[in-house]
All heavy atoms as TSV, in Angstrom:
chain	resi	resn	atom	element	x	y	z
A	1	MET	N	N	13.972	14.866	-6.746
A	1	MET	CA	C	14.709	13.825	-6.208
A	1	MET	C	C	13.871	12.895	-5.324
A	1	MET	O	O	12.998	13.318	-4.580
A	1	MET	CB	C	15.733	14.537	-5.244
A	1	MET	CG	C	16.521	13.441	-4.485
A	1	MET	SD	S	18.185	13.981	-4.029
A	1	MET	CE	C	18.190	14.855	-2.619
A	2	LYS	N	N	14.170	11.640	-5.530
A	2	LYS	CA	C	13.335	10.633	-4.804
A	2	LYS	C	C	13.732	10.492	-3.327
A	2	LYS	O	O	14.894	10.687	-2.970
A	2	LYS	CB	C	13.455	9.234	-5.401
A	2	LYS	CG	C	12.734	9.160	-6.772
A	2	LYS	CD	C	12.752	7.706	-7.254
A	2	LYS	CE	C	11.918	7.664	-8.509
A	2	LYS	NZ	N	11.804	6.286	-9.020
A	3	ARG	N	N	12.770	10.223	-2.520
A	3	ARG	CA	C	12.949	10.078	-1.050
A	3	ARG	C	C	12.378	8.726	-0.643
A	3	ARG	O	O	11.479	8.168	-1.283
A	3	ARG	CB	C	12.150	11.235	-0.385
A	3	ARG	CG	C	12.200	11.177	1.087
A	3	ARG	CD	C	11.411	12.285	1.711
A	3	ARG	NE	N	11.200	11.953	3.067
A	3	ARG	CZ	C	10.200	12.428	3.777
A	3	ARG	NH1	N	9.453	13.379	3.370
A	3	ARG	NH2	N	10.047	12.039	5.038
A	4	THR	N	N	12.903	8.173	0.393
A	4	THR	CA	C	12.395	6.855	0.947
A	4	THR	C	C	11.374	7.212	1.979
A	4	THR	O	O	11.577	7.913	2.907
A	4	THR	CB	C	13.566	6.027	1.505
A	4	THR	OG1	O	14.512	5.766	0.441
A	4	THR	CG2	C	13.049	4.695	2.056
A	5	TYR	N	N	10.179	6.594	1.791
A	5	TYR	CA	C	9.068	6.716	2.784
A	5	TYR	C	C	8.832	5.351	3.376
A	5	TYR	O	O	8.816	4.326	2.719
A	5	TYR	CB	C	7.782	7.149	2.072
A	5	TYR	CG	C	7.809	8.552	1.499
A	5	TYR	CD1	C	8.225	8.769	0.227
A	5	TYR	CD2	C	7.341	9.629	2.229
A	5	TYR	CE1	C	8.217	10.043	-0.340
A	5	TYR	CE2	C	7.432	10.917	1.726
A	5	TYR	CZ	C	7.846	11.087	0.401
A	5	TYR	OH	O	7.801	12.379	-0.133
A	6	ARG	N	N	8.669	5.370	4.691
A	6	ARG	CA	C	8.242	4.153	5.424
A	6	ARG	C	C	6.682	4.227	5.449
A	6	ARG	O	O	6.112	5.310	5.645
A	6	ARG	CB	C	8.753	4.064	6.807
A	6	ARG	CG	C	10.298	3.816	6.789
A	6	ARG	CD	C	10.922	3.878	8.198
A	6	ARG	NE	N	10.108	3.326	9.238
A	6	ARG	CZ	C	10.035	3.843	10.473
A	6	ARG	NH1	N	10.834	4.886	10.773
A	6	ARG	NH2	N	9.279	3.351	11.342
A	7	PHE	N	N	6.058	3.086	5.276
A	7	PHE	CA	C	4.554	3.112	5.274
A	7	PHE	C	C	3.939	1.935	6.083
A	7	PHE	O	O	4.553	0.885	6.258
A	7	PHE	CB	C	4.004	3.078	3.798
A	7	PHE	CG	C	4.220	1.682	3.141
A	7	PHE	CD1	C	3.259	0.722	3.342
A	7	PHE	CD2	C	5.316	1.442	2.376
A	7	PHE	CE1	C	3.399	-0.471	2.732
A	7	PHE	CE2	C	5.457	0.178	1.756
A	7	PHE	CZ	C	4.526	-0.778	1.940
A	8	THR	N	N	2.674	2.193	6.526
A	8	THR	CA	C	1.815	1.098	6.983
A	8	THR	C	C	0.519	1.293	6.305
A	8	THR	O	O	0.143	2.470	6.038
A	8	THR	CB	C	1.646	1.133	8.524
A	8	THR	OG1	O	1.137	2.411	8.900
A	8	THR	CG2	C	2.911	0.836	9.273
A	9	ALA	N	N	-0.068	0.199	5.852
A	9	ALA	CA	C	-1.343	0.292	5.112
A	9	ALA	C	C	-2.294	-0.731	5.612
A	9	ALA	O	O	-2.036	-1.874	5.856
A	9	ALA	CB	C	-1.100	0.048	3.616
A	10	THR	N	N	-3.535	-0.286	5.851
A	10	THR	CA	C	-4.631	-1.206	6.140
A	10	THR	C	C	-5.111	-1.835	4.831
A	10	THR	O	O	-5.341	-1.195	3.910
A	10	THR	CB	C	-5.762	-0.490	6.860
A	10	THR	OG1	O	-5.266	0.195	8.020
A	10	THR	CG2	C	-6.881	-1.394	7.288
A	11	VAL	N	N	-5.260	-3.230	4.864
A	11	VAL	CA	C	-5.673	-3.912	3.654
A	11	VAL	C	C	-7.014	-4.477	3.829
A	11	VAL	O	O	-7.342	-5.124	4.955
A	11	VAL	CB	C	-4.624	-5.033	3.392
A	11	VAL	CG1	C	-4.993	-5.819	2.131
A	11	VAL	CG2	C	-3.210	-4.407	3.208
A	12	SER	N	N	-7.872	-4.348	2.844
A	12	SER	CA	C	-9.280	-4.919	2.893
A	12	SER	C	C	-9.570	-5.400	1.484
A	12	SER	O	O	-9.117	-4.943	0.517
A	12	SER	CB	C	-10.197	-3.866	3.345
A	12	SER	OG	O	-11.528	-4.338	3.256
A	13	ASP	N	N	-10.483	-6.470	1.488
A	13	ASP	CA	C	-11.068	-6.888	0.211
A	13	ASP	C	C	-12.421	-6.267	-0.085
A	13	ASP	O	O	-13.170	-6.620	-1.006
A	13	ASP	CB	C	-11.172	-8.407	0.098
A	13	ASP	CG	C	-12.186	-8.963	1.182
A	13	ASP	OD1	O	-12.831	-8.204	1.886
A	13	ASP	OD2	O	-12.366	-10.246	1.280
A	14	GLY	N	N	-12.818	-5.274	0.738
A	14	GLY	CA	C	-14.054	-4.607	0.568
A	14	GLY	C	C	-15.189	-5.126	1.501
A	14	GLY	O	O	-16.147	-4.477	1.779
A	15	THR	N	N	-15.015	-6.342	1.969
A	15	THR	CA	C	-15.944	-6.971	2.879
A	15	THR	C	C	-15.342	-7.128	4.287
A	15	THR	O	O	-16.005	-6.924	5.273
A	15	THR	CB	C	-16.374	-8.325	2.324
A	15	THR	OG1	O	-16.880	-8.154	1.026
A	15	THR	CG2	C	-17.462	-8.908	3.178
A	16	HIS	N	N	-14.049	-7.643	4.257
A	16	HIS	CA	C	-13.406	-7.909	5.575
A	16	HIS	C	C	-12.120	-7.062	5.665
A	16	HIS	O	O	-11.501	-6.715	4.645
A	16	HIS	CB	C	-12.969	-9.361	5.631
A	16	HIS	CG	C	-14.130	-10.264	5.475
A	16	HIS	ND1	N	-14.545	-10.825	4.252
A	16	HIS	CD2	C	-15.043	-10.736	6.353
A	16	HIS	CE1	C	-15.591	-11.566	4.451
A	16	HIS	NE2	N	-15.909	-11.563	5.686
A	17	HIS	N	N	-11.792	-6.779	6.914
A	17	HIS	CA	C	-10.426	-6.191	7.212
A	17	HIS	C	C	-9.421	-7.336	7.196
A	17	HIS	O	O	-9.477	-8.186	8.111
A	17	HIS	CB	C	-10.508	-5.491	8.565
A	17	HIS	CG	C	-9.170	-5.011	9.028
A	17	HIS	ND1	N	-8.568	-3.858	8.552
A	17	HIS	CD2	C	-8.248	-5.532	9.921
A	17	HIS	CE1	C	-7.404	-3.702	9.169
A	17	HIS	NE2	N	-7.190	-4.694	9.990
A	18	ASP	N	N	-8.568	-7.360	6.152
A	18	ASP	CA	C	-7.648	-8.452	5.976
A	18	ASP	C	C	-6.331	-8.286	6.642
A	18	ASP	O	O	-5.459	-9.166	6.605
A	18	ASP	CB	C	-7.466	-8.746	4.474
A	18	ASP	CG	C	-8.680	-9.209	3.849
A	18	ASP	OD1	O	-9.417	-10.054	4.492
A	18	ASP	OD2	O	-8.980	-8.868	2.715
A	19	GLY	N	N	-6.054	-7.155	7.280
A	19	GLY	CA	C	-4.824	-6.942	8.005
A	19	GLY	C	C	-4.099	-5.702	7.652
A	19	GLY	O	O	-4.658	-4.752	7.055
A	20	GLU	N	N	-2.823	-5.677	7.929
A	20	GLU	CA	C	-1.990	-4.460	7.626
A	20	GLU	C	C	-0.689	-4.956	6.951
A	20	GLU	O	O	-0.275	-6.180	7.105
A	20	GLU	CB	C	-1.682	-3.738	8.879
A	20	GLU	CG	C	-2.824	-3.115	9.526
A	20	GLU	CD	C	-2.452	-2.282	10.697
A	20	GLU	OE1	O	-1.339	-2.354	11.226
A	20	GLU	OE2	O	-3.352	-1.515	11.176
A	21	CYS	N	N	-0.045	-4.085	6.253
A	21	CYS	CA	C	1.302	-4.379	5.736
A	21	CYS	C	C	2.165	-3.188	6.000
A	21	CYS	O	O	1.665	-2.079	6.322
A	21	CYS	CB	C	1.284	-4.722	4.227
A	21	CYS	SG	S	0.557	-3.400	3.215
A	22	ALA	N	N	3.429	-3.347	5.973
A	22	ALA	CA	C	4.345	-2.312	6.294
A	22	ALA	C	C	5.573	-2.469	5.388
A	22	ALA	O	O	5.926	-3.543	4.923
A	22	ALA	CB	C	4.775	-2.247	7.697
A	23	GLY	N	N	6.302	-1.413	5.055
A	23	GLY	CA	C	7.516	-1.476	4.230
A	23	GLY	C	C	8.023	-0.128	3.902
A	23	GLY	O	O	7.692	0.851	4.548
A	24	THR	N	N	8.841	-0.037	2.838
A	24	THR	CA	C	9.375	1.188	2.388
A	24	THR	C	C	9.147	1.336	0.872
A	24	THR	O	O	8.956	0.368	0.210
A	24	THR	CB	C	10.895	1.290	2.632
A	24	THR	OG1	O	11.466	0.263	1.968
A	24	THR	CG2	C	11.179	1.262	4.083
A	25	VAL	N	N	9.084	2.574	0.469
A	25	VAL	CA	C	8.864	2.827	-0.961
A	25	VAL	C	C	9.624	4.139	-1.306
A	25	VAL	O	O	9.788	5.006	-0.415
A	25	VAL	CB	C	7.414	3.037	-1.283
A	25	VAL	CG1	C	6.787	4.283	-0.554
A	25	VAL	CG2	C	7.100	3.122	-2.774
A	26	ARG	N	N	10.289	4.150	-2.480
A	26	ARG	CA	C	11.009	5.369	-2.922
A	26	ARG	C	C	10.162	6.150	-3.955
A	26	ARG	O	O	9.626	5.536	-4.848
A	26	ARG	CB	C	12.293	5.000	-3.539
A	26	ARG	CG	C	13.274	4.562	-2.524
A	26	ARG	CD	C	14.698	4.375	-3.007
A	26	ARG	NE	N	15.288	5.458	-3.796
A	26	ARG	CZ	C	15.809	6.600	-3.294
A	26	ARG	NH1	N	15.881	6.746	-2.010
A	26	ARG	NH2	N	16.380	7.514	-4.059
A	27	ALA	N	N	9.924	7.439	-3.674
A	27	ALA	CA	C	9.040	8.248	-4.551
A	27	ALA	C	C	9.477	9.672	-4.467
A	27	ALA	O	O	10.043	10.113	-3.513
A	27	ALA	CB	C	7.637	8.099	-4.118
A	28	ALA	N	N	9.038	10.458	-5.437
A	28	ALA	CA	C	9.420	11.843	-5.469
A	28	ALA	C	C	8.488	12.693	-4.630
A	28	ALA	O	O	8.837	13.897	-4.264
A	28	ALA	CB	C	9.292	12.344	-6.929
A	29	SER	N	N	7.313	12.195	-4.251
A	29	SER	CA	C	6.377	13.001	-3.417
A	29	SER	C	C	5.492	12.083	-2.591
A	29	SER	O	O	5.481	10.856	-2.830
A	29	SER	CB	C	5.520	13.870	-4.318
A	29	SER	OG	O	4.549	12.998	-5.116
A	30	GLU	N	N	4.793	12.592	-1.615
A	30	GLU	CA	C	3.880	11.810	-0.818
A	30	GLU	C	C	2.797	11.219	-1.646
A	30	GLU	O	O	2.410	10.022	-1.436
A	30	GLU	CB	C	3.273	12.611	0.304
A	30	GLU	CG	C	4.238	12.820	1.518
A	30	GLU	CD	C	3.517	13.379	2.723
A	30	GLU	OE1	O	2.273	13.168	2.814
A	30	GLU	OE2	O	4.169	13.942	3.541
A	31	ALA	N	N	2.275	11.990	-2.595
A	31	ALA	CA	C	1.226	11.458	-3.492
A	31	ALA	C	C	1.694	10.294	-4.280
A	31	ALA	O	O	0.978	9.232	-4.387
A	31	ALA	CB	C	0.718	12.546	-4.404
A	32	ALA	N	N	2.936	10.331	-4.840
A	32	ALA	CA	C	3.471	9.283	-5.621
A	32	ALA	C	C	3.739	8.080	-4.732
A	32	ALA	O	O	3.532	6.903	-5.167
A	32	ALA	CB	C	4.714	9.726	-6.281
A	33	ALA	N	N	4.165	8.302	-3.517
A	33	ALA	CA	C	4.403	7.216	-2.558
A	33	ALA	C	C	3.122	6.520	-2.232
A	33	ALA	O	O	3.050	5.248	-2.269
A	33	ALA	CB	C	5.043	7.746	-1.275
A	34	ARG	N	N	2.018	7.234	-2.002
A	34	ARG	CA	C	0.701	6.619	-1.702
A	34	ARG	C	C	0.241	5.773	-2.904
A	34	ARG	O	O	-0.303	4.707	-2.794
A	34	ARG	CB	C	-0.308	7.685	-1.381
A	34	ARG	CG	C	-0.068	8.322	-0.070
A	34	ARG	CD	C	-1.073	9.432	0.281
A	34	ARG	NE	N	-0.697	10.080	1.466
A	34	ARG	CZ	C	-0.922	9.671	2.718
A	34	ARG	NH1	N	-1.437	8.498	2.935
A	34	ARG	NH2	N	-0.502	10.411	3.780
A	35	GLU	N	N	0.388	6.347	-4.126
A	35	GLU	CA	C	0.038	5.597	-5.278
A	35	GLU	C	C	0.806	4.258	-5.500
A	35	GLU	O	O	0.272	3.240	-5.824
A	35	GLU	CB	C	0.235	6.445	-6.553
A	35	GLU	CG	C	-0.800	7.555	-6.714
A	35	GLU	CD	C	-0.478	8.381	-7.975
A	35	GLU	OE1	O	0.069	7.886	-8.944
A	35	GLU	OE2	O	-0.916	9.621	-7.903
A	36	ALA	N	N	2.162	4.331	-5.182
A	36	ALA	CA	C	3.006	3.168	-5.296
A	36	ALA	C	C	2.529	2.124	-4.235
A	36	ALA	O	O	2.563	0.953	-4.599
A	36	ALA	CB	C	4.419	3.568	-5.070
A	37	VAL	N	N	2.216	2.584	-3.066
A	37	VAL	CA	C	1.836	1.579	-2.016
A	37	VAL	C	C	0.510	0.956	-2.441
A	37	VAL	O	O	0.325	-0.255	-2.330
A	37	VAL	CB	C	1.701	2.271	-0.621
A	37	VAL	CG1	C	0.976	1.371	0.319
A	37	VAL	CG2	C	3.036	2.771	-0.115
A	38	ALA	N	N	-0.495	1.750	-2.876
A	38	ALA	CA	C	-1.780	1.231	-3.234
A	38	ALA	C	C	-1.599	0.263	-4.385
A	38	ALA	O	O	-2.279	-0.852	-4.407
A	38	ALA	CB	C	-2.704	2.337	-3.770
A	39	GLU	N	N	-0.747	0.480	-5.391
A	39	GLU	CA	C	-0.527	-0.426	-6.497
A	39	GLU	C	C	0.135	-1.696	-6.006
A	39	GLU	O	O	-0.201	-2.760	-6.441
A	39	GLU	CB	C	0.343	0.289	-7.547
A	39	GLU	CG	C	0.600	-0.527	-8.824
A	39	GLU	CD	C	-0.637	-0.783	-9.611
A	39	GLU	OE1	O	-1.660	-0.240	-9.352
A	39	GLU	OE2	O	-0.562	-1.571	-10.595
A	40	TRP	N	N	1.088	-1.598	-5.119
A	40	TRP	CA	C	1.778	-2.784	-4.551
A	40	TRP	C	C	0.796	-3.693	-3.880
A	40	TRP	O	O	0.796	-4.891	-4.044
A	40	TRP	CB	C	2.906	-2.401	-3.614
A	40	TRP	CG	C	3.628	-3.518	-3.022
A	40	TRP	CD1	C	4.592	-4.286	-3.586
A	40	TRP	CD2	C	3.357	-4.090	-1.759
A	40	TRP	NE1	N	4.948	-5.301	-2.722
A	40	TRP	CE2	C	4.191	-5.232	-1.583
A	40	TRP	CE3	C	2.430	-3.840	-0.725
A	40	TRP	CZ2	C	4.146	-6.070	-0.506
A	40	TRP	CZ3	C	2.403	-4.679	0.356
A	40	TRP	CH2	C	3.342	-5.707	0.468
A	41	VAL	N	N	-0.095	-3.068	-3.014
A	41	VAL	CA	C	-1.083	-3.878	-2.302
A	41	VAL	C	C	-2.023	-4.607	-3.299
A	41	VAL	O	O	-2.285	-5.812	-3.175
A	41	VAL	CB	C	-1.878	-3.018	-1.330
A	41	VAL	CG1	C	-3.060	-3.745	-0.821
A	41	VAL	CG2	C	-0.998	-2.550	-0.196
A	42	ARG	N	N	-2.441	-3.867	-4.340
A	42	ARG	CA	C	-3.312	-4.492	-5.391
A	42	ARG	C	C	-2.630	-5.702	-6.087
A	42	ARG	O	O	-3.212	-6.751	-6.219
A	42	ARG	CB	C	-3.755	-3.432	-6.415
A	42	ARG	CG	C	-4.849	-3.894	-7.325
A	42	ARG	CD	C	-5.078	-2.961	-8.466
A	42	ARG	NE	N	-3.891	-2.808	-9.363
A	42	ARG	CZ	C	-3.457	-3.704	-10.237
A	42	ARG	NH1	N	-4.126	-4.866	-10.377
A	42	ARG	NH2	N	-2.401	-3.493	-10.975
A	43	ILE	N	N	-1.379	-5.496	-6.545
A	43	ILE	CA	C	-0.645	-6.561	-7.227
A	43	ILE	C	C	-0.366	-7.699	-6.293
A	43	ILE	O	O	-0.555	-8.840	-6.694
A	43	ILE	CB	C	0.623	-5.927	-7.834
A	43	ILE	CG1	C	0.326	-4.989	-8.951
A	43	ILE	CG2	C	1.552	-7.003	-8.250
A	43	ILE	CD1	C	1.484	-4.188	-9.481
A	44	ASN	N	N	0.011	-7.390	-5.086
A	44	ASN	CA	C	0.318	-8.509	-4.120
A	44	ASN	C	C	-0.933	-9.257	-3.844
A	44	ASN	O	O	-0.892	-10.547	-3.746
A	44	ASN	CB	C	0.829	-7.920	-2.800
A	44	ASN	CG	C	1.401	-8.946	-1.930
A	44	ASN	OD1	O	1.806	-9.988	-2.333
A	44	ASN	ND2	N	1.460	-8.634	-0.672
A	45	GLY	N	N	-2.122	-8.665	-3.779
A	45	GLY	CA	C	-3.317	-9.395	-3.604
A	45	GLY	C	C	-3.675	-10.180	-4.789
A	45	GLY	O	O	-4.134	-11.371	-4.666
A	46	THR	N	N	-3.502	-9.638	-5.968
A	46	THR	CA	C	-3.785	-10.407	-7.222
A	46	THR	C	C	-2.876	-11.686	-7.301
A	46	THR	O	O	-3.374	-12.676	-7.692
A	46	THR	CB	C	-3.517	-9.500	-8.477
A	46	THR	OG1	O	-4.422	-8.363	-8.349
A	46	THR	CG2	C	-3.801	-10.270	-9.731
A	47	ASP	N	N	-1.625	-11.559	-6.930
A	47	ASP	CA	C	-0.725	-12.627	-6.955
A	47	ASP	C	C	-1.232	-13.866	-6.035
A	47	ASP	O	O	-0.932	-14.960	-6.264
A	47	ASP	CB	C	0.647	-12.286	-6.491
A	47	ASP	CG	C	1.389	-11.396	-7.538
A	47	ASP	OD1	O	0.932	-11.323	-8.737
A	47	ASP	OD2	O	2.368	-10.832	-7.176
A	48	LYS	N	N	-1.957	-13.442	-4.976
A	48	LYS	CA	C	-2.446	-14.440	-4.041
A	48	LYS	C	C	-3.938	-14.730	-4.160
A	48	LYS	O	O	-4.559	-15.431	-3.354
A	48	LYS	CB	C	-2.264	-13.889	-2.573
A	48	LYS	CG	C	-0.789	-13.746	-2.249
A	48	LYS	CD	C	-0.544	-13.128	-0.888
A	48	LYS	CE	C	0.997	-12.997	-0.758
A	48	LYS	NZ	N	1.285	-12.409	0.539
A	49	GLY	N	N	-4.505	-14.282	-5.370
A	49	GLY	CA	C	-5.854	-14.596	-5.649
A	49	GLY	C	C	-6.840	-13.810	-4.895
A	49	GLY	O	O	-8.045	-14.237	-4.764
A	50	ARG	N	N	-6.485	-12.677	-4.407
A	50	ARG	CA	C	-7.399	-11.821	-3.598
A	50	ARG	C	C	-7.675	-10.490	-4.347
A	50	ARG	O	O	-6.817	-10.116	-5.190
A	50	ARG	CB	C	-6.784	-11.524	-2.228
A	50	ARG	CG	C	-6.422	-12.701	-1.482
A	50	ARG	CD	C	-7.689	-13.410	-0.916
A	50	ARG	NE	N	-7.415	-14.545	-0.098
A	50	ARG	CZ	C	-7.293	-14.498	1.238
A	50	ARG	NH1	N	-7.446	-13.363	1.904
A	50	ARG	NH2	N	-7.064	-15.666	1.928
A	51	THR	N	N	-8.632	-9.773	-3.948
A	51	THR	CA	C	-8.897	-8.431	-4.509
A	51	THR	C	C	-8.631	-7.398	-3.456
A	51	THR	O	O	-9.517	-6.610	-3.107
A	51	THR	CB	C	-10.336	-8.290	-4.968
A	51	THR	OG1	O	-11.225	-8.639	-3.866
A	51	THR	CG2	C	-10.612	-9.223	-6.134
A	52	TRP	N	N	-7.413	-7.344	-2.923
A	52	TRP	CA	C	-7.068	-6.429	-1.806
A	52	TRP	C	C	-6.963	-4.966	-2.355
A	52	TRP	O	O	-6.532	-4.671	-3.452
A	52	TRP	CB	C	-5.692	-6.827	-1.241
A	52	TRP	CG	C	-5.739	-8.064	-0.416
A	52	TRP	CD1	C	-6.850	-8.606	0.213
A	52	TRP	CD2	C	-4.659	-8.852	-0.071
A	52	TRP	NE1	N	-6.444	-9.709	0.910
A	52	TRP	CE2	C	-5.144	-9.916	0.764
A	52	TRP	CE3	C	-3.265	-8.810	-0.388
A	52	TRP	CZ2	C	-4.284	-10.831	1.319
A	52	TRP	CZ3	C	-2.470	-9.788	0.152
A	52	TRP	CH2	C	-2.943	-10.781	0.995
A	53	ARG	N	N	-7.288	-4.116	-1.425
A	53	ARG	CA	C	-7.120	-2.637	-1.623
A	53	ARG	C	C	-6.508	-2.051	-0.361
A	53	ARG	O	O	-6.855	-2.535	0.766
A	53	ARG	CB	C	-8.457	-1.936	-1.987
A	53	ARG	CG	C	-9.160	-2.445	-3.147
A	53	ARG	CD	C	-8.505	-1.889	-4.455
A	53	ARG	NE	N	-9.129	-2.341	-5.645
A	53	ARG	CZ	C	-8.714	-3.304	-6.427
A	53	ARG	NH1	N	-7.660	-3.945	-6.204
A	53	ARG	NH2	N	-9.423	-3.603	-7.552
A	54	ALA	N	N	-5.757	-1.020	-0.526
A	54	ALA	CA	C	-5.213	-0.319	0.620
A	54	ALA	C	C	-6.264	0.729	1.046
A	54	ALA	O	O	-6.550	1.609	0.244
A	54	ALA	CB	C	-3.895	0.382	0.333
A	55	THR	N	N	-6.943	0.578	2.229
A	55	THR	CA	C	-8.000	1.458	2.595
A	55	THR	C	C	-7.478	2.617	3.469
A	55	THR	O	O	-8.189	3.608	3.594
A	55	THR	CB	C	-9.048	0.699	3.422
A	55	THR	OG1	O	-8.442	0.089	4.566
A	55	THR	CG2	C	-9.685	-0.323	2.541
A	56	HIS	N	N	-6.253	2.505	4.054
A	56	HIS	CA	C	-5.692	3.612	4.765
A	56	HIS	C	C	-4.153	3.435	4.725
A	56	HIS	O	O	-3.615	2.389	5.030
A	56	HIS	CB	C	-6.133	3.439	6.249
A	56	HIS	CG	C	-5.653	4.634	7.100
A	56	HIS	ND1	N	-6.163	5.885	7.060
A	56	HIS	CD2	C	-4.613	4.627	7.941
A	56	HIS	CE1	C	-5.465	6.629	7.875
A	56	HIS	NE2	N	-4.570	5.936	8.483
A	57	ILE	N	N	-3.487	4.475	4.286
A	57	ILE	CA	C	-2.048	4.495	4.124
A	57	ILE	C	C	-1.492	5.600	4.998
A	57	ILE	O	O	-1.901	6.679	4.893
A	57	ILE	CB	C	-1.600	4.697	2.637
A	57	ILE	CG1	C	-2.185	3.591	1.726
A	57	ILE	CG2	C	-0.086	4.746	2.490
A	57	ILE	CD1	C	-2.066	3.884	0.240
A	58	GLU	N	N	-0.524	5.198	5.820
A	58	GLU	CA	C	0.220	6.141	6.673
A	58	GLU	C	C	1.632	6.172	6.196
A	58	GLU	O	O	2.248	5.129	6.063
A	58	GLU	CB	C	0.152	5.773	8.113
A	58	GLU	CG	C	-1.198	5.986	8.731
A	58	GLU	CD	C	-1.228	5.749	10.274
A	58	GLU	OE1	O	-0.146	5.870	10.895
A	58	GLU	OE2	O	-2.307	5.448	10.768
A	59	LEU	N	N	2.187	7.331	5.951
A	59	LEU	CA	C	3.641	7.493	5.612
A	59	LEU	C	C	4.349	8.083	6.805
A	59	LEU	O	O	3.850	8.978	7.462
A	59	LEU	CB	C	3.739	8.463	4.369
A	59	LEU	CG	C	3.072	7.983	3.087
A	59	LEU	CD1	C	3.177	9.089	2.014
A	59	LEU	CD2	C	3.637	6.700	2.630
A	60	HIS	N	N	5.535	7.559	6.991
A	60	HIS	CA	C	6.364	7.980	8.192
A	60	HIS	C	C	7.658	8.520	7.656
A	60	HIS	O	O	8.178	8.070	6.693
A	60	HIS	CB	C	6.641	6.780	9.113
A	60	HIS	CG	C	5.388	6.043	9.470
A	60	HIS	ND1	N	4.502	6.437	10.388
A	60	HIS	CD2	C	4.943	4.853	9.005
A	60	HIS	CE1	C	3.534	5.516	10.478
A	60	HIS	NE2	N	3.799	4.539	9.714
């Protein structure tokens, strides 16, 4: 059964600390939630012409 996780993630392009993002994600496990957040950060960065990665993800 899927659960809703609140998250905060530190975002970086590998050279600079670009900030943080926060939101919610629905996933069956913490591992799946972390994967979903990392993928969202990557896609969001690509949409904006950046190579963002989530360097630290906290689930609440």
